[in-house]
N, C-alpha and C positions, 0 to 999 in steps of 0.2 A: 637627451632625448628618453622621452618614455617608453616602456617596452610594447610589443605589440599586443593587442587587444585578447589575442588568442596565445599569447605566450604561455606554455606550461608554468615558470616561475608564479606569472599573475595567477595563473588559475590556483595552484595549490595555495599562494599566498589568500587568495578570496575562501577559500575551502577551512583552511587552517583558522582562517578572523570568525567562520560562524561556526566551529565545530568550538571555539572556546568561550562561545555563549551558551550558557545554561539555556534551554530550551523543552525541557521533559514534557509532554503532554499536559496541557491545560499553561502551561507557563511561557508562552510564546513570545509574549509582549516585545524583549529587550530585541529579541533575533527577528521580529518582525519590523522596530524601528529602527534598527542596523540596515536591513533591507531596506528601505524607505528612503535612506540617507545616504546609500550607495547606485540606486536605479537611478539616474540622469532620467527627466523629463524633458523632453522637447518632441522625440518624433515618437516618443511612448507617452500617452498622456491616463495619468491616475484615476480611474475613474470609478475605483471602490475602494476606501480604507474605515475597515470596522471590524471587530474582534478578532484582530490579529490575524487578519486574511487582507490581501493587496491585490488587484487586478489593477493592470496596466495593459494600452489598445492603441494601436497606429491609428492613423485617421483610415477609413472605411473609404473605399473606392470601388466603383462600379467595376462587377464583373469578375473580381477578386476573391478567392475565395479565404475564410478568417480561418488562421493556425491557432490552436490554443496550446500553449506548451505550460508545464504546470508541473510544482514541486510543496511537500508538505515543510512545514519547518520544526515540527516535534521531534523526539526522539525518544525511545524506551529510556527507564530511570539510570543513570549514569551507573556502573561500577568501577568506580577509581580509573575514568580513563578520560577526566577532563583534569587540565588541560591537553590539549594535544599537543602534536608534533611531526614536523616531516624527518623522516630518513628511511633511508635504503629506496628510494623513489617512489615511496608513497605517503600520505597525508594519514596519520594514526589519532585515533580518537574516538569520541560519541558520536555518532551518528553520519563518522565517516563516509560513511560504504549507502547508508540509509537514512536520510538523503540528503546531508551537507554538501556533498560534492557535488549532486544535482542542482542543489538549488544556486551553488555557484557557477556551475556553468550557465544557468540563467541568466546572473548578474552579469558575468562578463559577456553574455548576448547582446544585453543591457546597455553595455557599454560601446562595445563594437557598433553596433546600429547607430547612436551617437557622435561617436569620435570619426567612424569611417564613412558616413552617409551612406552606406550601400544603396542602391535601388533594391525593392523586395520582391519576389515572384507571387508573394500572400500578404495579405492583410495580418497581422500578429497582435496575438495579445498572449499576454505573461501572467500567469497566477500563482501566487504563494499563498498559504492555508494552513492553519491550524491543526491539531488534534488528530490526525490521521490514523496514529496509532491506536485509538480509543474505540470501543464498540459503536455501529455506526448510528444507533440515537444521538451520540454526541459530534455528530459531522457535521462542521461547518459550512459545507456546500450548499446543501437546501437554502440557506438562507440567503448565502452569496449567489445564487442563480435565481432567487426572487428579487432580490434586490436590483439585479442588472441582470435583467432577462437577454441583452445581446449578445452576451457571452456563448448563448446557445444558439447561436446562428454558426456558431464554429463547424467546418467540415470534419476537421479533426484535430482530434486531442492528443496530445502525447505526454503521457507521466514519463516524468524522470527518474524513477523508481530502478534501484539495482538490477538490470539487466545483462552484464558483462558485456556490454557495446553489443548486444545483439538486439533485434526488435522480438518483442513478448507479446505475442496475439491474445487475446480474449482474457478471461482468469478463472479461477475457481470461484465457486459461491461460499462461504462460508457460515454454515449452522451448528449456533453451541445448545445445547439441551442437558437440561436436571433429569437423569432416572432417579425413581422414588420407590424404594421398598418400604412396607411397614412391617412392623412385629411388636410382639406383645414382653414389656419391660420386664424382670425378673431377676431373683438374686440369682448370682453365677454359680453359686452351689448346690443351685436348685435349676437347674437349666431347663428341663423340660415342664418348667411352671410356665415358662416364658415363649414367645415365638421371638429367634435371633433374624432381626433385618439384615444383622451384618451378612449372614450367612444365606441368607434369601440371595442379598445382592450378588453373591461371589460364585451362585450355583446360577443363578439367571445370565450375568453375564459369561459363564463360561458356556452357555447355548449359542451365544452370537460373538465372539473376540474371539481370533478378530474375524470382524468382518471383511470377506472377500472384495479383495479390489475390483473393481470396473475399467476399463479401458477404454476409452470413447475417442475416434479420429474424427477432427473437422478440417476441412478444408488442408488435411493433410497432415495436420496436428493431434499427438497423441496427448489427452489428459488423463490423467489417472485418478477416478473418484476414491477417497479410502474416508474411513470412521473410524475413529478413535477413543478410548474410553483415555482422559487427562486428568481425571483426579474422582477419587473417592474416600466419603468421609463417614461416620458413625462411630457413635457411642457415646456416653456421658460419663462414667467411672470406669475404673478398671474392674468392678466387681459387680456391675449392673451386666446385666445381660441386653444390648441395646434394641429399641422399639423403633428406629429409623436409620437406615442407609440411603445416600446419596452418592451417584454416580457422574460424573460430568461427560458427555459425550460430544464431541468434534467432529461433524461432518465435512468436507471439502467435497462440493460436489459439482460436476461435470457440467460447462457451457450450457448441456444440452438437456437440460434439467432446469425447471423453475421453483421460484423458491417453495413454492403452496406443493411440487412434487415433493420436496427434500424434505419440509416435515411431514408429511404423509411418509416419508422410508422413514426416518427418523421414533413414529410414533409406531411404523411396524418392527421397528427393531423392541423399541420398547414391551409390546405386547408379547415377542417371540421372548424376551429375558422376562416375564413375568412380573416384570416394574407394576405399582398401583399406582403411580402418580407420572407425568411427562412435562414437562416445561420449557418451552422454548424461551431460551434468554436472550439469543440474539441471531438473525439471519439478514446475513449481508448477499443479498442475489450474484448470483456468475454474471460475467460479461461476453456478450459473443467475439466472435473469432473477425476479424476486420481484416483481411490481407491483399482482397481484390479491388482497388480504387485505386485513382490515379495518383492520389495524394501519399497513398503507403506505397506504391511502384515508383514516386520520386524518391522517397524518403532513402529508400533499400538501396535505390542507383547513387544516391548521395555518396554512402558510402560502402558497397556492396554486401549491404548488410544480411548477415541471417537470422531466417524468422523461425523462432521456436515457441511451444504453448507456455503461458503462463501459468506453470504451477501450483500457484497461490492467489490470494485474494490481492486486488490493488482499486484504487479508487478509477480503475478505467469504466468497473463496472455502476458508481456512482452517474459518471458521464454519460454512459451508455442509457440508463436511465431514463434520463433527462434527453435524450436525443440525438446524444454526439456521440459517434464513431470516435475509437480512441484506443491508442496500442500505450505499452511500454518500451522505453526505450534511454538508458542510461548510466552512467560511467561506474557504478557501484558494479562489487562483485555480490552474486548472490548469499554465495558462501560465507562473506563477512557482516550482515545483518545481523545486527543484535547482540554481537559478540564483544566480550572486555577488549581483545585485542584489536578490534575492529580497524581496517583502514579503508583507503579507497587509492588506485594506483594514478599519480602524475600521467603516465600515457593517455591512462584511461579518459580521466580528465579532458586531456588535447581532443582524442579521440573523437569525441559526443559533440566536442566544443566544433571542431572542422567539421565533422558531419551534417551537426542542423545550420552551420553558417552559411555552406554551402546549398544545403534542403531550400534556406529562405530565400537567399542570395537571386536575384532573376538575373 
């Protein structure tokens, strides 16, 4: 007799199978094909399959809210951590925490739904999508929303990102900008004949770094807004005074700040640092805090879950921008994401599976 759909060993096996499929961002086709083969079609209908994105939906019923459960298929580049393994009560390997474990829970929920035929309190959509680890202009979600607008009728989206089995509400915005200082090149034996752009950059950054953190409390949750210099470059040769220097700045901004306000803040920082140019490379908006709704209350009650702020960016922001309230709740550990020795605890896989099963079941 097969093991129950929520059995820990089955969740672990599904997670390991997904870990062992290479799916670095932009190369998710094999993982999408595996998921399409694994998810049974019956109560769930496959309504969208394109660009390594899969969307399944149950039959819609009058008076029932639609809940969207979502997970991304891609991982960061490998670090010698494929294939994976099961050891010490955990699944180890690339993407185990972020977020093959969450995807495995989605697959097993689909199997549970088909095998047990349990009545649902809500209508259900399952979304698997690519390229979450890439900049926002490469996101697959806008095209999917355009191709299947009914998904935006969801009253709650749940992203199974790593949250240590807690609900993470809202998320920080993520702005990346390049600050540029100009100089005049010259022979390094006679530096007074030129202007050293690197020296200008170092002096300018000394006036603004470290940028003071700003704490913001929203719905009882404390977010920390921070800016960091994450890269600096300049120079063309060991004996040439450089005429250009560039510093990359990453601003993680709180949910009370708009994307436009975040750009204004970075331009203010650049002006104070004496930069000659500032170019915004990417700007992913923050997501509002959603904690006081009947569906979030139901999710919290299903597992007596703690609610914490999401001190990072996740696609809940894209759902919010499209008009869907969303939270993060997944089995992965935030401290494990992107590590060489990444792993997800099997107990956490089972806990998230059972909470979501009880949340969905009538």
